[in-house]
Backbone as JSON Lines, residues from 0, in Angstrom:
{"i":0,"aa":"M","n":[-225.86,-19.83,112.48],"ca":[-226.87,-19.01,113.1],"c":[-226.38,-18.62,114.5]}
{"i":1,"aa":"D","n":[-226.61,-17.37,114.86],"ca":[-226.15,-16.95,116.18],"c":[-227.1,-17.45,117.27]}
{"i":2,"aa":"D","n":[-226.58,-17.51,118.48],"ca":[-227.32,-18.09,119.61],"c":[-228.61,-17.34,119.91]}
{"i":3,"aa":"K","n":[-228.59,-16.02,119.78],"ca":[-229.8,-15.24,120.09],"c":[-230.93,-15.57,119.11]}
{"i":4,"aa":"R","n":[-230.58,-15.72,117.85],"ca":[-231.6,-16.07,116.84],"c":[-232.12,-17.49,117.1]}
{"i":5,"aa":"L","n":[-231.23,-18.42,117.41],"ca":[-231.63,-19.78,117.7],"c":[-232.54,-19.81,118.93]}
{"i":6,"aa":"W","n":[-232.2,-19.05,119.95],"ca":[-233.02,-18.96,121.16],"c":[-234.44,-18.5,120.81]}
{"i":7,"aa":"F","n":[-234.53,-17.49,119.97],"ca":[-235.83,-16.99,119.53],"c":[-236.62,-18.09,118.81]}
{"i":8,"aa":"L","n":[-235.97,-18.79,117.89],"ca":[-236.65,-19.83,117.11],"c":[-237.07,-21.01,117.97]}
{"i":9,"aa":"L","n":[-236.24,-21.4,118.93],"ca":[-236.6,-22.49,119.84],"c":[-237.8,-22.09,120.71]}
{"i":10,"aa":"N","n":[-237.82,-20.85,121.15],"ca":[-238.96,-20.36,121.92],"c":[-240.23,-20.35,121.09]}
{"i":11,"aa":"E","n":[-240.09,-20.05,119.82],"ca":[-241.22,-20.07,118.9],"c":[-241.82,-21.48,118.82]}
{"i":12,"aa":"V","n":[-240.95,-22.48,118.74],"ca":[-241.41,-23.88,118.71],"c":[-242.13,-24.21,120.03]}
{"i":13,"aa":"A","n":[-241.51,-23.84,121.15],"ca":[-242.12,-24.12,122.45],"c":[-243.49,-23.47,122.56]}
{"i":14,"aa":"Q","n":[-243.58,-22.23,122.15],"ca":[-244.85,-21.51,122.21],"c":[-245.91,-22.22,121.36]}
{"i":15,"aa":"G","n":[-245.52,-22.66,120.18],"ca":[-246.44,-23.37,119.3],"c":[-246.95,-24.67,119.9]}
{"i":16,"aa":"L","n":[-246.15,-25.26,120.78],"ca":[-246.54,-26.51,121.46],"c":[-247.28,-26.25,122.77]}
{"i":17,"aa":"G","n":[-247.43,-24.97,123.13],"ca":[-248.09,-24.64,124.38],"c":[-247.22,-24.85,125.6]}
{"i":18,"aa":"V","n":[-245.91,-24.76,125.41],"ca":[-244.95,-24.97,126.5],"c":[-244.45,-23.61,126.99]}
{"i":19,"aa":"E","n":[-244.54,-23.41,128.29],"ca":[-243.99,-22.19,128.88],"c":[-242.49,-22.39,129.11]}
{"i":20,"aa":"V","n":[-241.7,-21.39,128.75],"ca":[-240.26,-21.43,128.99],"c":[-239.96,-20.38,130.05]}
{"i":21,"aa":"R","n":[-239.32,-20.83,131.13],"ca":[-239.03,-19.91,132.24],"c":[-237.54,-19.92,132.56]}
{"i":22,"aa":"L","n":[-236.96,-18.73,132.49],"ca":[-235.58,-18.54,132.95],"c":[-235.65,-18.18,134.42]}
{"i":23,"aa":"E","n":[-235.06,-19.01,135.25],"ca":[-235.12,-18.82,136.7],"c":[-233.74,-19.01,137.3]}
{"i":24,"aa":"S","n":[-233.52,-18.4,138.45],"ca":[-232.31,-18.68,139.22],"c":[-232.59,-19.93,140.03]}
{"i":25,"aa":"L","n":[-232.04,-21.04,139.57],"ca":[-232.29,-22.33,140.2],"c":[-231.04,-22.73,140.97]}
{"i":26,"aa":"D","n":[-231.24,-23.19,142.18],"ca":[-230.1,-23.64,142.97],"c":[-230.17,-25.14,143.12]}
{"i":27,"aa":"G","n":[-229.46,-25.82,142.23],"ca":[-229.46,-27.27,142.25],"c":[-228.32,-27.85,143.06]}
{"i":28,"aa":"G","n":[-227.52,-27.0,143.68],"ca":[-226.38,-27.51,144.43],"c":[-225.45,-28.28,143.51]}
{"i":29,"aa":"D","n":[-225.13,-29.51,143.9],"ca":[-224.25,-30.35,143.09],"c":[-224.98,-31.16,142.03]}
{"i":30,"aa":"D","n":[-226.3,-31.01,141.95],"ca":[-227.1,-31.79,141.0],"c":[-227.38,-30.96,139.75]}
{"i":31,"aa":"P","n":[-226.64,-31.22,138.65],"ca":[-226.82,-30.42,137.45],"c":[-228.21,-30.55,136.84]}
{"i":32,"aa":"S","n":[-228.87,-31.69,137.03],"ca":[-230.2,-31.86,136.45],"c":[-231.21,-30.94,137.12]}
{"i":33,"aa":"A","n":[-230.9,-30.45,138.32],"ca":[-231.82,-29.55,139.01],"c":[-231.74,-28.13,138.46]}
{"i":34,"aa":"R","n":[-230.81,-27.88,137.55],"ca":[-230.66,-26.54,137.01],"c":[-231.6,-26.25,135.85]}
{"i":35,"aa":"S","n":[-232.1,-27.25,135.21],"ca":[-232.97,-27.06,134.06],"c":[-233.77,-28.32,133.82]}
{"i":36,"aa":"G","n":[-234.9,-28.16,133.14],"ca":[-235.64,-29.35,132.77],"c":[-237.09,-29.09,132.43]}
{"i":37,"aa":"L","n":[-237.68,-30.12,131.86],"ca":[-239.08,-30.12,131.47],"c":[-239.89,-30.76,132.58]}
{"i":38,"aa":"C","n":[-240.99,-30.11,132.95],"ca":[-241.88,-30.69,133.95],"c":[-243.3,-30.24,133.64]}
{"i":39,"aa":"R","n":[-244.23,-30.74,134.42],"ca":[-245.62,-30.29,134.32],"c":[-245.92,-29.5,135.59]}
{"i":40,"aa":"L","n":[-246.48,-28.33,135.4],"ca":[-246.84,-27.47,136.51],"c":[-248.33,-27.17,136.36]}
{"i":41,"aa":"R","n":[-249.11,-27.66,137.3],"ca":[-250.57,-27.55,137.21],"c":[-251.1,-28.09,135.89]}
{"i":42,"aa":"G","n":[-250.5,-29.2,135.45],"ca":[-250.95,-29.89,134.25],"c":[-250.43,-29.34,132.94]}
{"i":43,"aa":"K","n":[-249.66,-28.26,133.0],"ca":[-249.14,-27.65,131.77],"c":[-247.63,-27.84,131.69]}
{"i":44,"aa":"P","n":[-247.11,-28.1,130.48],"ca":[-245.67,-28.3,130.34],"c":[-244.9,-26.99,130.51]}
{"i":45,"aa":"V","n":[-243.84,-27.07,131.29],"ca":[-242.97,-25.92,131.55],"c":[-241.53,-26.4,131.43]}
{"i":46,"aa":"I","n":[-240.71,-25.62,130.77],"ca":[-239.27,-25.89,130.72],"c":[-238.59,-24.81,131.55]}
{"i":47,"aa":"F","n":[-237.96,-25.24,132.64],"ca":[-237.19,-24.33,133.49],"c":[-235.74,-24.35,133.03]}
{"i":48,"aa":"I","n":[-235.15,-23.17,132.95],"ca":[-233.76,-23.04,132.51],"c":[-233.04,-22.1,133.46]}
{"i":49,"aa":"E","n":[-231.86,-22.51,133.88],"ca":[-231.03,-21.69,134.77],"c":[-230.65,-20.4,134.07]}
{"i":50,"aa":"R","n":[-231.09,-19.3,134.62],"ca":[-230.87,-18.0,133.97],"c":[-229.4,-17.57,133.96]}
{"i":51,"aa":"R","n":[-228.59,-18.08,134.88],"ca":[-227.19,-17.64,134.96],"c":[-226.3,-18.27,133.9]}
{"i":52,"aa":"Q","n":[-226.85,-19.17,133.1],"ca":[-226.06,-19.74,132.0],"c":[-226.09,-18.77,130.82]}
{"i":53,"aa":"D","n":[-225.18,-18.99,129.88],"ca":[-225.15,-18.12,128.7],"c":[-226.2,-18.56,127.68]}
{"i":54,"aa":"T","n":[-226.36,-17.77,126.64],"ca":[-227.4,-18.03,125.64],"c":[-227.21,-19.38,124.95]}
{"i":55,"aa":"A","n":[-225.97,-19.77,124.7],"ca":[-225.72,-21.07,124.07],"c":[-226.25,-22.2,124.95]}
{"i":56,"aa":"Q","n":[-226.02,-22.1,126.26],"ca":[-226.53,-23.11,127.19],"c":[-228.05,-23.04,127.31]}
{"i":57,"aa":"H","n":[-228.61,-21.84,127.27],"ca":[-230.07,-21.7,127.27],"c":[-230.66,-22.45,126.08]}
{"i":58,"aa":"C","n":[-230.04,-22.28,124.91],"ca":[-230.51,-22.97,123.7],"c":[-230.42,-24.48,123.88]}
{"i":59,"aa":"R","n":[-229.32,-24.91,124.41],"ca":[-229.1,-26.34,124.61],"c":[-230.13,-26.93,125.55]}
{"i":60,"aa":"R","n":[-230.37,-26.26,126.66],"ca":[-231.34,-26.74,127.65],"c":[-232.75,-26.72,127.09]}
{"i":61,"aa":"L","n":[-233.09,-25.67,126.37],"ca":[-234.42,-25.6,125.76],"c":[-234.57,-26.69,124.7]}
{"i":62,"aa":"G","n":[-233.53,-26.89,123.9],"ca":[-233.56,-27.95,122.9],"c":[-233.77,-29.31,123.53]}
{"i":63,"aa":"L","n":[-233.08,-29.58,124.62],"ca":[-233.24,-30.87,125.31],"c":[-234.65,-31.02,125.86]}
{"i":64,"aa":"G","n":[-235.19,-29.93,126.37],"ca":[-236.57,-29.98,126.84],"c":[-237.54,-30.29,125.72]}
{"i":65,"aa":"L","n":[-237.33,-29.65,124.57],"ca":[-238.19,-29.89,123.42],"c":[-238.08,-31.33,122.93]}
{"i":66,"aa":"L","n":[-236.89,-31.91,123.03],"ca":[-236.72,-33.3,122.61],"c":[-237.52,-34.26,123.48]}
{"i":67,"aa":"G","n":[-237.9,-33.82,124.66],"ca":[-238.73,-34.64,125.53],"c":[-240.21,-34.6,125.17]}
{"i":68,"aa":"L","n":[-240.55,-33.84,124.14],"ca":[-241.94,-33.7,123.7],"c":[-242.14,-34.38,122.36]}
{"i":69,"aa":"D","n":[-243.38,-34.58,122.0],"ca":[-243.71,-35.16,120.7],"c":[-243.61,-34.07,119.64]}
{"i":70,"aa":"L","n":[-242.6,-34.15,118.8],"ca":[-242.39,-33.15,117.75],"c":[-242.86,-33.64,116.39]}
{"i":71,"aa":"D","n":[-243.43,-34.84,116.33],"ca":[-243.96,-35.35,115.06],"c":[-245.06,-34.41,114.58]}
{"i":72,"aa":"G","n":[-244.99,-34.04,113.34],"ca":[-246.0,-33.17,112.76],"c":[-245.81,-31.7,113.06]}
{"i":73,"aa":"V","n":[-244.75,-31.35,113.79],"ca":[-244.46,-29.95,114.1],"c":[-243.47,-29.43,113.07]}
{"i":74,"aa":"Y","n":[-243.8,-28.28,112.46],"ca":[-242.85,-27.7,111.51],"c":[-241.67,-27.13,112.28]}
{"i":75,"aa":"L","n":[-240.49,-27.55,111.9],"ca":[-239.25,-27.02,112.47],"c":[-238.43,-26.42,111.34]}
{"i":76,"aa":"R","n":[-237.99,-25.21,111.52],"ca":[-237.1,-24.61,110.52],"c":[-235.86,-25.48,110.4]}
{"i":77,"aa":"P","n":[-235.24,-25.5,109.23],"ca":[-234.07,-26.38,109.03],"c":[-232.98,-26.2,110.08]}
{"i":78,"aa":"A","n":[-232.68,-24.96,110.46],"ca":[-231.62,-24.73,111.46],"c":[-232.01,-25.31,112.82]}
{"i":79,"aa":"V","n":[-233.29,-25.2,113.17],"ca":[-233.77,-25.75,114.44],"c":[-233.73,-27.27,114.39]}
{"i":80,"aa":"R","n":[-234.2,-27.84,113.29],"ca":[-234.19,-29.31,113.15],"c":[-232.75,-29.83,113.25]}
{"i":81,"aa":"S","n":[-231.83,-29.17,112.58],"ca":[-230.43,-29.58,112.62],"c":[-229.88,-29.52,114.05]}
{"i":82,"aa":"F","n":[-230.18,-28.43,114.74],"ca":[-229.73,-28.26,116.12],"c":[-230.28,-29.38,117.02]}
{"i":83,"aa":"L","n":[-231.57,-29.66,116.88],"ca":[-232.19,-30.71,117.7],"c":[-231.66,-32.09,117.34]}
{"i":84,"aa":"D","n":[-231.42,-32.31,116.04],"ca":[-230.84,-33.6,115.62],"c":[-229.47,-33.8,116.24]}
{"i":85,"aa":"E","n":[-228.66,-32.74,116.27],"ca":[-227.33,-32.84,116.89],"c":[-227.44,-33.15,118.38]}
{"i":86,"aa":"L","n":[-228.35,-32.47,119.07],"ca":[-228.54,-32.72,120.5],"c":[-229.0,-34.15,120.75]}
{"i":87,"aa":"G","n":[-229.94,-34.6,119.96],"ca":[-230.51,-35.93,120.14],"c":[-229.53,-37.04,119.8]}
{"i":88,"aa":"G","n":[-228.57,-36.75,118.95],"ca":[-227.61,-37.77,118.53],"c":[-226.29,-37.71,119.25]}
{"i":89,"aa":"S","n":[-226.21,-36.9,120.31],"ca":[-224.91,-36.7,120.95],"c":[-224.74,-37.51,122.23]}
{"i":90,"aa":"G","n":[-225.31,-38.7,122.25],"ca":[-225.05,-39.56,123.4],"c":[-226.24,-39.76,124.3]}
{"i":91,"aa":"G","n":[-227.37,-39.17,123.97],"ca":[-228.55,-39.4,124.78],"c":[-228.85,-38.27,125.72]}
{"i":92,"aa":"R","n":[-230.08,-38.15,126.03],"ca":[-230.58,-37.05,126.84],"c":[-229.9,-36.94,128.2]}
{"i":93,"aa":"G","n":[-229.72,-38.05,128.89],"ca":[-229.14,-37.99,130.23],"c":[-227.76,-37.39,130.25]}
{"i":94,"aa":"D","n":[-226.93,-37.74,129.27],"ca":[-225.56,-37.22,129.23],"c":[-225.54,-35.71,129.05]}
{"i":95,"aa":"E","n":[-226.48,-35.19,128.31],"ca":[-226.49,-33.76,128.01],"c":[-226.76,-32.91,129.23]}
{"i":96,"aa":"W","n":[-227.47,-33.43,130.2],"ca":[-227.83,-32.63,131.37],"c":[-226.66,-32.52,132.36]}
{"i":97,"aa":"D","n":[-225.61,-33.29,132.14],"ca":[-224.56,-33.38,133.15],"c":[-223.4,-32.42,133.0]}
{"i":98,"aa":"D","n":[-223.47,-31.42,132.15],"ca":[-222.3,-30.56,132.01],"c":[-222.38,-29.3,132.8]}
């Protein structure tokens, strides 16, 4: 599956969970975790993603944000589930934020 299609499908999952996804120019300096992440803004979940990254990285960051949520009982298309399973099994959430 191409990155643009995956990005669309991941956004669909986020929307279904009531999560806002925001592409922003984030200046984290030397701290890679400041470039993207899941947080609560006025009580609502928001995933911030560094807009200057490519679509593959956008997908990865959004996927990692989604993994921080309760996905039990959420329908995930097979390609999305496979993508999230790969992210979740690749050494843990903390390692993924450091590239």
